[in-house]
TORMIDO-533254 format. One record per residue (C-alpha): residue number from 1; z, y, x; residue in one letter. Coordinates in Angstrom, 3 decimals. Example, Ala and Ser with C-alpha at 12.3 -4.5 7.8 and 13.67 -1.06 7.14 Angstrom:
BEGIN
NODE;k;Z;Y;X;r
NODE;1;7.800;-4.500;12.300;A
NODE;2;7.140;-1.060;13.670;S
end
This chain:
BEGIN
NODE;k;Z;Y;X;r
NODE;1;7.352;3.911;8.769;M
NODE;2;10.763;2.853;7.416;S
NODE;3;14.084;4.043;8.825;F
NODE;4;14.749;0.578;10.278;S
NODE;5;11.379;0.481;12.038;K
NODE;6;11.960;3.955;13.468;K
NODE;7;15.353;2.871;14.805;M
NODE;8;13.845;-0.269;16.354;E
NODE;9;11.145;1.788;18.044;E
NODE;10;13.743;4.264;19.283;L
NODE;11;15.801;1.417;20.758;E
NODE;12;12.698;0.088;22.546;M
NODE;13;11.984;3.546;23.962;I
NODE;14;15.547;3.905;25.240;V
NODE;15;15.398;0.426;26.812;A
NODE;16;12.089;1.263;28.510;S
NODE;17;13.443;4.492;29.963;I
NODE;18;16.684;2.826;31.115;E
NODE;19;14.786;-0.120;32.616;K
NODE;20;13.801;1.704;35.732;G
NODE;21;11.432;4.037;37.461;P
NODE;22;8.148;4.888;35.787;M
NODE;23;5.660;7.689;36.227;P
NODE;24;6.958;11.065;35.092;L
NODE;25;4.136;11.463;32.590;E
NODE;26;5.002;8.152;30.935;E
NODE;27;8.730;8.867;30.741;S
NODE;28;8.059;12.355;29.385;L
NODE;29;5.758;10.928;26.686;A
NODE;30;8.370;8.317;25.722;L
NODE;31;11.110;10.949;25.671;F
NODE;32;9.011;13.198;23.441;E
NODE;33;8.259;10.313;21.061;K
NODE;34;11.967;9.421;20.998;G
NODE;35;12.997;12.978;20.142;I
NODE;36;10.505;12.952;17.256;G
NODE;37;11.951;9.693;15.951;L
NODE;38;15.507;11.046;16.207;V
NODE;39;14.507;14.096;14.150;R
NODE;40;12.855;11.910;11.508;E
NODE;41;15.901;9.613;11.306;C
NODE;42;18.307;12.552;11.013;R
NODE;43;16.191;14.006;8.225;S
NODE;44;16.173;10.678;6.390;Y
NODE;45;19.961;10.357;6.740;L
NODE;46;20.505;13.916;5.479;A
NODE;47;18.376;13.158;2.402;E
NODE;48;20.251;9.896;1.833;A
NODE;49;23.590;11.740;2.032;K
NODE;50;22.450;14.229;-0.622;V
NODE;51;21.323;11.390;-2.910;K
NODE;52;24.626;9.550;-2.438;I
NODE;53;26.598;12.699;-3.256;N
NODE;54;24.552;13.276;-6.417;I
NODE;55;24.904;9.663;-7.552;L
NODE;56;28.627;9.620;-6.782;S
NODE;57;29.204;12.710;-8.908;K
NODE;58;27.198;11.183;-11.763;E
NODE;59;29.274;8.009;-11.942;C
NODE;60;32.674;9.617;-11.312;E
NODE;61;34.137;7.032;-8.972;V
NODE;62;37.842;6.297;-9.535;V
NODE;63;39.774;5.260;-6.408;P
NODE;64;41.255;1.759;-6.441;F
NODE;65;44.989;1.352;-5.969;T
NODE;66;46.543;-2.040;-5.206;P
NODE;67;49.215;-1.808;-7.948;D
NODE;68;46.547;-1.473;-10.633;G
NODE;69;47.277;2.153;-11.511;D
NODE;70;44.393;4.548;-11.369;Q
NODE;71;44.881;8.040;-10.056;E
NODE;72;45.428;10.452;-12.860;G
NODE;73;46.790;7.796;-15.290;D
NODE;74;50.011;8.820;-16.916;E
NODE;75;52.478;6.244;-18.151;E
end
């Protein structure tokens, strides 16, 4: 399941729990499923952060400055 689908499912779970009273067993099952989805999403985001850091280091991003000078340029 993709990150987006997991987030959608998590939002539906939260809405169901917030909607109103339901049997304890059902709310506990939804809560447990939601916690699992949160863990999976956090793991995905941590992996994405590592990939972004690696890619950023590989392309050596130079910050933009409005006057056209790049940091580190000497005139």
